[in-house]
N, C-alpha and C positions, 0 to 999 in steps of 0.2 A: 525435558525434552522440551521446554521453553525458549530455549535459542534455537532452535531447528523450525520452531511452528512462526508463525504471524497471524497480527489479525486483518481477514482481510473486508468482515462484514460486523452488524451490531443486530439483536433481538431486538426489537422495539415491542414489539407488540404478538398478539394472538392476531389471527383471522378468522371468523367462521369461528363453526362450534366440533369442527373434524382432530383437532392440531394441531392446525396449521401454523405458522412463522413469518410474519411480517419480519424482514429484511431488509437494512438499512446497508447500501453499499458503495462503494466509488460511479460514479457515473460512466459511462463507458464499458461497462464491464461486465454486461447480460452476457454478452457471449460464454466467458469464461466461469462467470454463477451457473448457467443453463447449465453445463459439462458437469459442475461437480457431481460426485458419489458418496466422499465423504469427507467431514468436518470433523473438529471438536470444538465443543463448548468450554469456558471455563467459568469456574464459580466454587468459591470460595476454597481459591486457589488449589482445584484441582479441576486434572482437564479431561474431559469428557468422551467416548467420542463419540459421531451421530451419524446416520448413516442415511440420506436426502433419495426421498422413492418419487418425487416431480419435484417442476421449480416451473413457475408462470411466473410473471410480472402484470402489475398491477401499479398506474401510473409513474412513481420513479422509485420501487419498492419491489423488492423478489419474496414473492409469495412460497413458503416451504415444509413443504409434506417430509415431515421428519420420523424415520419408522418406529422412535424408540415415542415420540411423542403419538398418543390418540383424543385427549381431552385438553380443552381448554386451560384448563388446572394444570395441566406436565409444559402448556408452554409458556404457561403467567409463573409459576419459577425459575425461571431463567430469561423472564425480561431485562432488560438492558445487557446480556451478557454476550461477553464481544464471543463471535462464530471464527476458528484460527484455522490455518490449514497449512500443512510442510513446505518449506520453503522448496524444495525440489522441487515437489506440484504445482506450486505459483510459478517460477521457475518455468516450467513445459510451455506454461499456457503465456508468456510475456513475445511479445513479436519483436523484430528486426529495432532495434534502441527506444527498448523499454528496457529500464533498471530498478532494481526495487531500491525504498528509501535507505533501506538499512544497508544497502551495498556501498550505496556514493557517500553517505555523511561520514565523516572522518576522515577523509581522502585528502590528499593534500593536492592546490589550483596551481596550476601552469603558467605561463604566455607562450605565446607561440617564440620566444626566446628562451625557454628551458626554465627562467628565474622564478620562483618562488610567489605565489603570490598569498598564501595560505592555505589554510586549513576550510573545507563545508563544514558546518556545524548544525545547518537544518534546512529542509526544503521546504517550501510555501510555493502556494498553488495561485493564481488569480483566472479571470475570465477567460487570457490565453495562452495562457504555457505557465511550466512551473518557474520555480524562481531559486535559483541558489543562492544563497544566506554564506559568504565568506568571510572570517576573520581573518583581519593580515594578522605580521606579528608585530602592530604595535597594540591589539585588541579591537579594531576597526572592523566593522561590519557593512560588509557591501554587497550590494544585494545584485543578482545577474542572472539574466533572462535564461533560462535551463530549454537552447535553441537550439539546434544545428549551425548555425551561420557565426552562430559565438561559443559557444562548448564542440568543437568539433571530433575531440577527441576522450570520450570515457574510459579510461585503460582499468578496468575491473583486475588484471592477474599483477600492475604493479600498482593500484591502489590510488592512480593519479587521472588529473582530468588538465587537458588545455583549451584553454580562453586567448579566443583572439580579442585581446585589452584595446581594445578601441577608446580614443580620446576620451578619459572623464570617466570613463567603464570604474575600473580600481587606481586609485595614483600610487 
């Protein structure tokens, strides 16, 4: 099961006295979080299915009521645990030109002349956009802004990306 599910949020704490959980999640994902009906929580290397009965937002957090929790103590037991969703379910919520990190990491990067630039080893983010970390064949890592103008092609089927290798980006 662990290969087909991905972390989407974390139970940070309880909220109120009726068994609601305060979740931390990636900013900008409110719409996707509000549509969820079923998730999994991992505790002690065991996944448990949780059914969502309501979601509301307060500041930068989601306040979620799970059918399985009715008291503060029940939520407290899962404090700090990650919330997971099946990969297929996550993919339903992706918009055009959105990708899962797990699908991108490990891909080969090529320039527009089809020369191999290296392998994507991680994806980070800054305030403006995501950043691809590409390790070249000499072991040196290069940071590339993950924007359409610089990364025009992401080919999931062939596990490769194409980069407009402007001068100084990757030597």
